[in-house]
BAVO-516412 format. One record per residue (C-alpha): residue number from 0; x, y, z. Coordinates in pm, 1 decimal, padded with zeros to 6 digits. Example, Ala and Ser with C-alpha at 12.3 -4.5 7.8 and 13.67 -1.06 7.14 Angstrom:
BEGIN
[0,[01230.0,-00450.0,00780.0]]
[1,[01367.0,-00106.0,00714.0]]
end
This chain:
BEGIN
[0,[01537.8,-03082.3,-01251.1]]
[1,[01829.3,-03181.6,-01023.2]]
[2,[01830.2,-03017.2,-00682.1]]
[3,[02168.0,-02844.6,-00746.4]]
[4,[02052.3,-02696.3,-01076.2]]
[5,[01726.3,-02579.0,-00927.5]]
[6,[01915.4,-02416.5,-00642.0]]
[7,[02156.4,-02236.7,-00879.6]]
[8,[01866.1,-02098.8,-01084.9]]
[9,[01694.9,-01991.2,-00763.7]]
[10,[02007.7,-01812.7,-00644.3]]
[11,[02034.4,-01627.4,-00979.4]]
[12,[01672.4,-01510.9,-00948.2]]
[13,[01730.6,-01397.5,-00591.3]]
[14,[02044.5,-01210.4,-00698.5]]
[15,[01857.0,-01037.2,-00977.0]]
[16,[01581.9,-00931.8,-00735.8]]
[17,[01841.3,-00792.1,-00494.2]]
[18,[02003.1,-00584.2,-00770.3]]
[19,[01663.6,-00458.6,-00884.0]]
[20,[01567.4,-00371.7,-00530.1]]
[21,[01890.6,-00180.4,-00470.6]]
[22,[01847.2,00011.9,-00797.7]]
[23,[01489.6,00100.5,-00707.0]]
[24,[01597.0,00219.7,-00363.5]]
[25,[01874.1,00430.2,-00515.4]]
[26,[01625.9,00600.2,-00748.6]]
[27,[01390.0,00674.6,-00456.8]]
[28,[01671.6,00819.6,-00246.1]]
[29,[01785.2,01030.5,-00545.1]]
[30,[01431.8,01169.5,-00585.6]]
[31,[01421.1,01268.8,-00218.9]]
[32,[01765.8,01428.9,-00233.5]]
[33,[01670.2,01619.8,-00546.8]]
[34,[01369.3,01761.5,-00370.7]]
[35,[01583.1,01858.4,-00072.7]]
[36,[01833.4,02038.5,-00299.1]]
[37,[01556.6,02219.0,-00483.7]]
[38,[01410.1,02329.9,-00150.8]]
[39,[01745.1,02461.8,-00033.0]]
[40,[01802.0,02658.3,-00356.2]]
[41,[01449.2,02791.5,-00400.0]]
[42,[01185.6,02941.6,-00173.5]]
[43,[00915.2,02684.6,-00088.8]]
[44,[00783.3,02841.3,00227.6]]
[45,[00412.1,02764.2,00258.1]]
[46,[00417.0,02498.4,-00016.1]]
[47,[00205.1,02254.3,00186.9]]
[48,[-00069.9,02520.1,00226.3]]
[49,[-00116.5,02582.7,-00143.5]]
[50,[-00428.9,02438.8,-00312.9]]
[51,[-00215.8,02300.1,-00599.3]]
[52,[-00002.7,02101.3,-00351.5]]
[53,[-00306.8,01945.4,-00186.4]]
[54,[-00459.2,01855.4,-00521.1]]
[55,[-00135.5,01698.2,-00640.6]]
[56,[-00099.5,01496.8,-00319.7]]
[57,[-00462.7,01384.4,-00347.8]]
[58,[-00403.2,01271.3,-00707.6]]
[59,[-00097.0,01073.9,-00600.6]]
[60,[-00298.4,00915.5,-00323.2]]
[61,[-00577.8,00826.5,-00565.1]]
[62,[-00331.7,00667.9,-00810.8]]
[63,[-00177.9,00456.0,-00535.2]]
[64,[-00523.9,00358.7,-00412.0]]
[65,[-00635.4,00241.6,-00756.9]]
[66,[-00309.5,00038.9,-00786.1]]
[67,[-00379.0,-00129.9,-00455.2]]
[68,[-00744.3,-00213.4,-00514.9]]
[69,[-00670.8,-00352.3,-00862.8]]
[70,[-00440.6,-00603.7,-00695.5]]
[71,[-00732.9,-00742.7,-00495.7]]
[72,[-00855.6,-01064.2,-00649.7]]
[73,[-01227.3,-01109.5,-00580.1]]
[74,[-01185.6,-01484.6,-00628.7]]
[75,[-00922.1,-01484.2,-00353.3]]
[76,[-01153.7,-01280.5,-00131.8]]
[77,[-01425.2,-01545.1,-00165.3]]
[78,[-01180.2,-01829.1,-00110.8]]
[79,[-01000.5,-01671.8,00189.8]]
[80,[-01278.4,-01465.4,00343.5]]
[81,[-01160.9,-01542.1,00697.8]]
[82,[-00809.9,-01418.3,00616.9]]
[83,[-00951.2,-01106.9,00453.3]]
[84,[-01152.3,-01023.0,00764.7]]
[85,[-00843.5,-01072.3,00986.6]]
[86,[-00633.1,-00859.4,00756.6]]
[87,[-00886.9,-00574.5,00758.6]]
[88,[-00963.6,-00583.4,01130.8]]
[89,[-00661.2,-00711.6,01317.0]]
[90,[-00403.7,-00645.0,01047.4]]
[91,[-00505.4,-00284.9,00981.8]]
[92,[-00747.4,-00139.5,01236.4]]
[93,[-00607.6,-00305.4,01549.2]]
[94,[-00251.1,-00245.7,01431.9]]
[95,[-00316.0,00121.9,01369.1]]
[96,[-00481.9,00153.9,01708.8]]
[97,[-00178.1,-00003.0,01879.6]]
[98,[00066.3,00233.5,01709.6]]
[99,[-00153.5,00537.4,01770.9]]
[100,[-00198.6,00440.3,02137.5]]
[101,[00178.4,00419.9,02188.9]]
[102,[00230.0,00760.0,02027.5]]
[103,[-00041.2,00937.1,02228.0]]
[104,[00072.0,00783.8,02557.4]]
[105,[00436.7,00869.1,02484.7]]
[106,[00387.9,01227.5,02371.7]]
[107,[00045.4,01329.1,02516.5]]
[108,[-00055.6,01485.0,02187.7]]
[109,[-00393.2,01380.1,02032.8]]
[110,[-00265.5,01489.7,01691.7]]
[111,[-00028.6,01190.6,01701.2]]
[112,[-00329.6,00962.1,01651.6]]
[113,[-00296.0,01007.4,01276.7]]
[114,[00071.1,00905.0,01276.7]]
[115,[-00016.5,00553.7,01392.9]]
[116,[-00256.0,00509.9,01101.6]]
[117,[-00020.2,00657.7,00841.5]]
[118,[00249.1,00386.9,00888.4]]
[119,[00021.8,00088.4,00955.2]]
[120,[00022.0,-00054.0,00601.5]]
[121,[00266.5,-00303.7,00450.5]]
[122,[00442.6,-00187.3,00134.4]]
[123,[00392.8,-00413.2,-00172.3]]
[124,[00773.0,-00425.8,-00216.5]]
[125,[00793.6,-00621.3,00108.9]]
[126,[00540.0,-00861.8,-00034.2]]
[127,[00748.9,-00913.0,-00346.9]]
[128,[01063.4,-00963.6,-00140.6]]
[129,[00910.3,-01215.5,00093.1]]
[130,[00711.8,-01400.8,-00171.6]]
[131,[01015.4,-01596.6,-00286.7]]
[132,[00947.5,-01972.2,-00267.2]]
[133,[01272.9,-02023.1,-00073.7]]
[134,[01142.4,-01804.9,00208.6]]
[135,[00775.1,-01877.9,00261.8]]
[136,[00515.7,-02137.7,00172.2]]
[137,[00241.5,-02088.3,-00083.1]]
[138,[-00015.1,-02037.5,00191.3]]
[139,[00194.8,-01770.4,00362.5]]
[140,[00247.0,-01591.0,00029.9]]
[141,[-00128.6,-01589.8,-00026.3]]
[142,[-00193.4,-01446.0,00321.4]]
[143,[00070.7,-01176.5,00270.1]]
[144,[-00068.2,-01087.9,-00072.4]]
[145,[-00423.1,-01046.7,00062.1]]
[146,[-00300.1,-00852.8,00363.4]]
[147,[-00093.1,-00605.3,00160.2]]
[148,[-00371.0,-00561.6,-00098.3]]
[149,[-00637.0,-00472.9,00157.0]]
[150,[-00436.1,-00265.0,00403.7]]
[151,[-00364.2,00026.5,00167.1]]
[152,[-00726.9,00130.5,00099.4]]
[153,[-00830.1,00066.5,00457.8]]
[154,[-00532.1,00270.9,00587.3]]
[155,[-00622.1,00559.6,00355.5]]
[156,[-00981.0,00562.9,00475.4]]
[157,[-00880.5,00535.9,00841.3]]
[158,[-00640.4,00827.1,00800.9]]
[159,[-00910.3,01047.8,00652.3]]
[160,[-01163.8,00989.5,00929.3]]
[161,[-00915.9,00968.6,01220.1]]
[162,[-00776.5,01304.3,01106.8]]
[163,[-01114.6,01471.9,01159.2]]
[164,[-01131.7,01321.3,01506.0]]
[165,[-00772.6,01425.1,01591.9]]
[166,[-00836.3,01780.0,01467.1]]
[167,[-01143.8,01801.0,01687.8]]
[168,[-00947.6,01677.1,01992.3]]
[169,[-00670.2,01925.5,01917.5]]
[170,[-00919.1,02212.6,01904.2]]
[171,[-00841.2,02292.4,01541.8]]
[172,[-01115.9,02457.9,01337.0]]
[173,[-01012.7,02325.0,01001.3]]
[174,[-00759.4,02246.3,00737.5]]
[175,[-00719.2,02038.7,00425.3]]
[176,[-00877.6,01719.2,00555.1]]
[177,[-01124.4,01901.7,00775.1]]
[178,[-01251.6,02068.4,00456.8]]
[179,[-01292.9,01731.7,00289.7]]
[180,[-01465.4,01549.3,00573.0]]
[181,[-01603.7,01614.7,00917.7]]
[182,[-01661.3,01422.1,01238.8]]
[183,[-02020.6,01550.6,01279.6]]
[184,[-02278.2,01270.7,01222.2]]
[185,[-02476.4,01459.0,00955.9]]
[186,[-02165.4,01560.1,00762.0]]
[187,[-02029.4,01204.6,00785.4]]
[188,[-02359.4,01075.5,00640.8]]
[189,[-02345.3,01323.1,00355.4]]
[190,[-01984.1,01226.8,00284.7]]
[191,[-02072.3,00859.2,00291.2]]
[192,[-02365.1,00911.3,00050.9]]
[193,[-02135.7,01108.7,-00184.2]]
[194,[-01888.2,00823.1,-00191.8]]
[195,[-02165.0,00570.2,-00250.1]]
[196,[-02306.3,00782.1,-00532.9]]
[197,[-01960.9,00803.4,-00689.8]]
[198,[-01917.9,00422.4,-00670.2]]
[199,[-02265.6,00362.5,-00815.0]]
[200,[-02196.5,00602.2,-01101.1]]
[201,[-01869.8,00424.4,-01176.3]]
[202,[-02048.5,00087.4,-01172.4]]
[203,[-02312.3,00208.7,-01415.3]]
[204,[-02039.3,00331.0,-01651.6]]
[205,[-01862.8,-00006.1,-01625.0]]
[206,[-02184.5,-00199.9,-01694.1]]
[207,[-02247.7,00014.4,-02005.5]]
[208,[-01897.8,-00064.9,-02130.7]]
[209,[-01950.8,-00436.6,-02069.3]]
[210,[-02285.7,-00435.4,-02246.8]]
[211,[-02126.7,-00251.5,-02538.6]]
[212,[-01879.4,-00536.9,-02580.4]]
[213,[-01574.7,-00459.5,-02364.9]]
[214,[-01552.3,-00823.6,-02250.9]]
[215,[-01570.2,-01124.3,-02478.1]]
[216,[-01915.7,-01280.5,-02510.4]]
[217,[-01971.6,-01573.9,-02740.3]]
[218,[-02338.8,-01483.7,-02770.9]]
[219,[-02259.2,-01132.0,-02902.2]]
[220,[-01939.7,-01137.0,-03106.0]]
[221,[-01764.9,-00799.1,-03115.3]]
[222,[-01488.8,-00704.7,-03354.9]]
[223,[-01144.0,-00673.8,-03191.1]]
[224,[-01109.6,-00312.3,-03311.0]]
[225,[-01435.8,-00216.6,-03136.0]]
[226,[-01329.1,-00393.6,-02815.8]]
[227,[-00994.7,-00216.4,-02822.6]]
[228,[-01167.7,00119.0,-02869.2]]
[229,[-01396.7,00043.4,-02576.8]]
[230,[-01098.8,-00046.0,-02361.7]]
[231,[-00929.3,00285.5,-02440.3]]
[232,[-01257.6,00460.8,-02352.2]]
[233,[-01261.5,00273.0,-02023.2]]
[234,[-00903.0,00385.4,-01955.3]]
[235,[-00999.7,00749.4,-02023.5]]
[236,[-01297.8,00717.6,-01794.0]]
[237,[-01081.6,00565.3,-01519.3]]
[238,[-00847.3,00868.0,-01542.0]]
[239,[-01145.6,01096.7,-01508.8]]
[240,[-01270.9,00900.4,-01207.2]]
[241,[-00931.3,00924.4,-01039.8]]
[242,[-00905.4,01300.9,-01098.4]]
[243,[-01260.1,01366.1,-00980.9]]
[244,[-01216.1,01151.9,-00669.5]]
[245,[-00894.5,01341.5,-00590.7]]
[246,[-01063.0,01677.5,-00643.1]]
[247,[-01359.1,01594.3,-00418.9]]
[248,[-01159.7,01357.6,-00192.1]]
[249,[-01393.6,01063.5,-00251.9]]
[250,[-01139.7,00799.5,-00156.4]]
[251,[-01392.4,00545.6,-00026.8]]
[252,[-01589.8,00559.9,-00352.2]]
[253,[-01270.1,00527.8,-00552.2]]
[254,[-01157.6,00228.6,-00348.8]]
[255,[-01491.8,00057.8,-00418.3]]
[256,[-01475.4,00146.3,-00788.0]]
[257,[-01125.2,-00000.9,-00808.0]]
[258,[-01269.3,-00342.5,-00722.5]]
[259,[-01467.6,-00365.3,-01048.5]]
[260,[-01366.7,-00082.4,-01284.2]]
[261,[-01074.0,-00266.1,-01441.2]]
[262,[-00990.1,-00198.4,-01805.7]]
[263,[-00690.9,-00378.4,-01947.6]]
[264,[-00389.9,-00167.7,-01859.6]]
[265,[-00102.0,-00412.2,-01880.0]]
[266,[00209.8,-00269.2,-01709.6]]
[267,[00064.2,00082.0,-01695.6]]
[268,[-00064.1,00036.0,-01338.9]]
[269,[00272.4,-00062.0,-01200.1]]
[270,[00453.9,00214.0,-01384.2]]
[271,[00197.8,00474.9,-01279.5]]
[272,[00229.2,00369.0,-00916.2]]
[273,[00608.9,00385.0,-00933.7]]
[274,[00592.4,00728.0,-01096.0]]
[275,[00355.0,00846.3,-00821.9]]
[276,[00600.2,00712.7,-00563.8]]
[277,[00890.4,00907.5,-00717.3]]
[278,[00685.8,01231.3,-00734.4]]
[279,[00570.6,01182.2,-00374.8]]
[280,[00929.1,01117.4,-00263.6]]
[281,[01041.3,01436.0,-00441.8]]
[282,[00772.3,01633.7,-00255.4]]
[283,[00880.1,01468.6,00065.5]]
[284,[01234.5,01591.8,00000.6]]
[285,[01103.0,01943.6,-00057.0]]
[286,[00933.9,01947.2,00285.7]]
[287,[01227.3,01782.4,00466.1]]
[288,[01408.1,02114.1,00433.8]]
[289,[01214.9,02210.7,00748.3]]
[290,[01398.1,01935.9,00936.0]]
[291,[01314.9,01598.3,01087.1]]
[292,[01193.2,01503.7,01434.8]]
[293,[01415.8,01215.0,01539.7]]
[294,[01270.8,01102.0,01872.2]]
[295,[00899.6,01079.6,01770.8]]
[296,[01007.3,00928.0,01438.1]]
[297,[01210.8,00652.1,01604.5]]
[298,[00934.8,00578.3,01853.3]]
[299,[00679.9,00568.3,01571.8]]
[300,[00896.3,00331.0,01368.2]]
[301,[00961.2,00095.8,01654.3]]
[302,[00593.1,00101.4,01753.3]]
[303,[00496.4,-00000.4,01398.3]]
[304,[00741.5,-00290.2,01405.6]]
[305,[00619.3,-00402.9,01746.7]]
[306,[00256.2,-00380.2,01638.2]]
[307,[00329.6,-00596.8,01339.1]]
[308,[00478.0,-00860.7,01568.4]]
[309,[00161.8,-00857.1,01780.4]]
[310,[-00106.1,-00859.4,01509.7]]
[311,[00072.7,-01127.0,01309.7]]
[312,[00006.5,-01383.3,01581.3]]
[313,[-00364.1,-01449.3,01508.2]]
[314,[-00323.0,-01399.5,01130.8]]
[315,[-00037.6,-01653.7,01096.8]]
[316,[-00183.7,-01907.4,01335.7]]
[317,[-00127.8,-02260.0,01209.0]]
[318,[00154.5,-02168.7,00971.1]]
[319,[00506.4,-02316.4,00996.6]]
[320,[00755.6,-02136.7,01219.8]]
[321,[00948.9,-01989.7,00921.7]]
[322,[00628.7,-01840.6,00772.9]]
[323,[00531.1,-01690.0,01104.1]]
[324,[00875.3,-01532.9,01142.0]]
[325,[00883.1,-01369.6,00798.4]]
[326,[00531.6,-01233.3,00830.4]]
[327,[00594.2,-01108.6,01185.9]]
[328,[00895.8,-00906.2,01063.9]]
[329,[00726.3,-00804.7,00737.3]]
[330,[00652.0,-00442.0,00826.8]]
[331,[00785.2,-00211.3,00556.7]]
[332,[00655.8,00126.8,00437.6]]
[333,[00653.9,00291.5,00098.0]]
[334,[00425.0,00495.5,-00124.7]]
[335,[00115.9,00501.2,00093.0]]
[336,[00298.1,00623.2,00405.9]]
[337,[00484.8,00887.5,00205.2]]
[338,[00170.4,01023.1,00035.8]]
[339,[-00031.5,01017.0,00358.3]]
[340,[00246.3,01217.9,00525.6]]
[341,[00220.1,01476.7,00245.8]]
[342,[-00157.9,01493.2,00285.1]]
[343,[-00137.5,01526.4,00666.0]]
[344,[00140.1,01789.7,00668.9]]
[345,[-00105.5,02073.7,00604.5]]
[346,[-00329.6,01994.7,00898.3]]
[347,[-00059.1,01849.5,01123.3]]
[348,[00267.3,02044.8,01069.1]]
[349,[00577.9,01830.8,01128.7]]
[350,[00417.9,01508.3,01008.8]]
[351,[00662.4,01467.8,00715.9]]
[352,[00968.1,01496.6,00940.1]]
[353,[00831.7,01233.9,01183.0]]
[354,[00701.0,00990.0,00923.4]]
[355,[01015.9,01013.4,00710.9]]
[356,[01226.0,00915.2,01012.4]]
[357,[00984.4,00633.8,01097.2]]
[358,[00998.1,00497.7,00739.1]]
[359,[01377.4,00477.1,00761.1]]
[360,[01361.1,00298.1,01096.8]]
[361,[01092.7,00055.5,00981.9]]
[362,[01267.2,-00034.3,00657.4]]
[363,[01608.7,-00075.7,00823.7]]
[364,[01458.9,-00309.9,01088.2]]
[365,[01277.3,-00501.7,00814.1]]
[366,[01596.4,-00540.3,00607.0]]
[367,[01805.3,-00652.1,00905.0]]
[368,[01540.6,-00901.0,01021.8]]
[369,[01507.8,-01045.7,00670.6]]
[370,[01885.9,-01094.6,00643.2]]
[371,[01896.7,-01272.8,00979.2]]
[372,[01600.9,-01492.0,00886.9]]
[373,[01764.0,-01578.4,00556.9]]
[374,[02086.5,-01680.6,00731.2]]
[375,[01892.7,-01894.1,00976.2]]
[376,[01709.9,-02063.5,00688.0]]
[377,[01349.3,-02181.2,00676.8]]
[378,[01430.3,-02508.3,00848.8]]
[379,[01618.8,-02353.4,01139.5]]
[380,[01979.9,-02258.0,01212.3]]
[381,[02224.8,-02376.9,00953.5]]
[382,[01963.4,-02481.5,00697.5]]
[383,[01869.6,-02316.0,00371.6]]
[384,[01619.6,-02555.4,00212.9]]
[385,[01320.7,-02383.0,00056.4]]
[386,[01010.4,-02387.8,00272.7]]
[387,[00798.6,-02562.9,00005.9]]
[388,[01073.1,-02734.2,-00197.8]]
[389,[01005.4,-03068.7,-00359.2]]
[390,[01114.2,-03361.0,-00139.9]]
[391,[01359.8,-03621.2,-00273.8]]
[392,[01207.4,-03864.9,-00518.4]]
[393,[00973.9,-03822.1,-00815.1]]
[394,[00851.5,-03467.7,-00878.7]]
[395,[00507.2,-03381.4,-00746.9]]
[396,[00247.7,-03129.5,-00855.6]]
[397,[00246.3,-02813.3,-00653.4]]
[398,[-00012.9,-02535.2,-00630.0]]
[399,[00106.7,-02217.6,-00797.2]]
[400,[00119.6,-01905.9,-00583.9]]
[401,[-00182.6,-01678.6,-00633.4]]
[402,[-00163.3,-01403.9,-00889.8]]
[403,[-00216.6,-01043.9,-00778.2]]
[404,[-00315.0,-00922.4,-01124.2]]
[405,[-00639.3,-00995.7,-01304.9]]
[406,[-00583.3,-00831.0,-01638.4]]
[407,[-00358.0,-00949.6,-01921.8]]
[408,[-00106.0,-00712.3,-02071.2]]
[409,[-00233.7,-00488.7,-02350.6]]
end
C-alpha cells in the first residue's frame, strides 16, 4: 500500500478513536452529573454506611477485577516474565509507595496511605489510546498491555491490606474493610487461607467443566450443543463466583480464579466492565454532593503523575525515546480508582472528594502530554512518521501486536 494511502487510512482510524473516546467521556460525565442531581434532590445522608452500598461497591470491584484478570495472557506472562515482575513490583508496589509517601509527608495523616494506592493503576483506556502503531512500537505496546493488565488486581489487593494498616495507625476500631480483613497475623493467615480455598474450589469446578467437554478434544468428541450448554453453565458459575467473592470480600481468590476460569463470553466482559464503570461513576456523583477537597486532590494527582515518570525509567529501559515518553506520561485513571474510592469512603470519609479531584488532574495531564507528544512526533520535533512504520522499499513482515483477549466471541 502506498505511504500516502496508508497514512490517510491511519488518520481515519485515529479520528474514529478520538470521536469514540469523546463520546465515552461524555457518557461518564453525564452519569456523574446525574448522580449529583439525584443527591441534591433526594436525601442520601449515610448512603456510604449502608450494607447495600458496600455490597454493590464490592460487586462493581469484583466485576472490574475479573475484567482485568481475563485480559492477562498466560502465554505473554511466560514470554515476558521479567517485564511482568517489573510491572508488579516497580510499576505497582513502588509506585503506590511513592504516591502514599508524598501524601503522608504533605498532610501528616496516616489515613492518606490508602489514597496513594487507590490511584496507582493505569486505566485500560490509556492503553488503547497509546497502543496506536503511529505512537509506539510493538514492544512498547506489549509492555503497556502487560503493565495495565497486572496493575488492577495488584492495586485492589494492596488497597485492601494497606487499609487495615492505615486504620490501625489512625486508631480506628473498624469499618467496612476492617470487617473484611485485619492486620493481625492470625487473621491475615485465615483470610489468606479463605482466598486460597476459594481459588481451589473455582479451579476444581473449571476442571470438571473441561473434563465434561467444555473445550475441544479430538480424543473425546463432544456435540456442539453440549459444549454450548457447558459454556452457559460456566458463565452462570462465574457469576456466582463473582457475587460470592464480593459478599465475602475474597478479592485475592477471585483474581487468581480469573486467570483460569474463562468461559467464552465474547463482548460481554467489555460491556459488563463499562456498565460497572457507569454505575460506579453514578455512585461517585451521589457522594460528591458532600463536596470535593481540592488541595489534597491536586497533590494526589500530581504525585501520581510524578510517580509514573519515576517508575517508568527501569520498565522502559532500552526502548526508543518516543516509547519511553509515551509510557512515562501514560498515567490515567478510570474504573478501578473510582470503585476503590467508593469502597474506601466508608472507612475513610472524604476519600471520594479527594480521589475525584485527583482523577480529573491525572487525566487532564495525561491528555495534554499526549497531545504535545503527538505534535512532536515519534521521530522528534516536526516529524510524524509512525514509530514502527515500514521503511521505503519492498514491504516486510512485521510482528502483530499482542492480543489482550484469549476467548473468541460467542
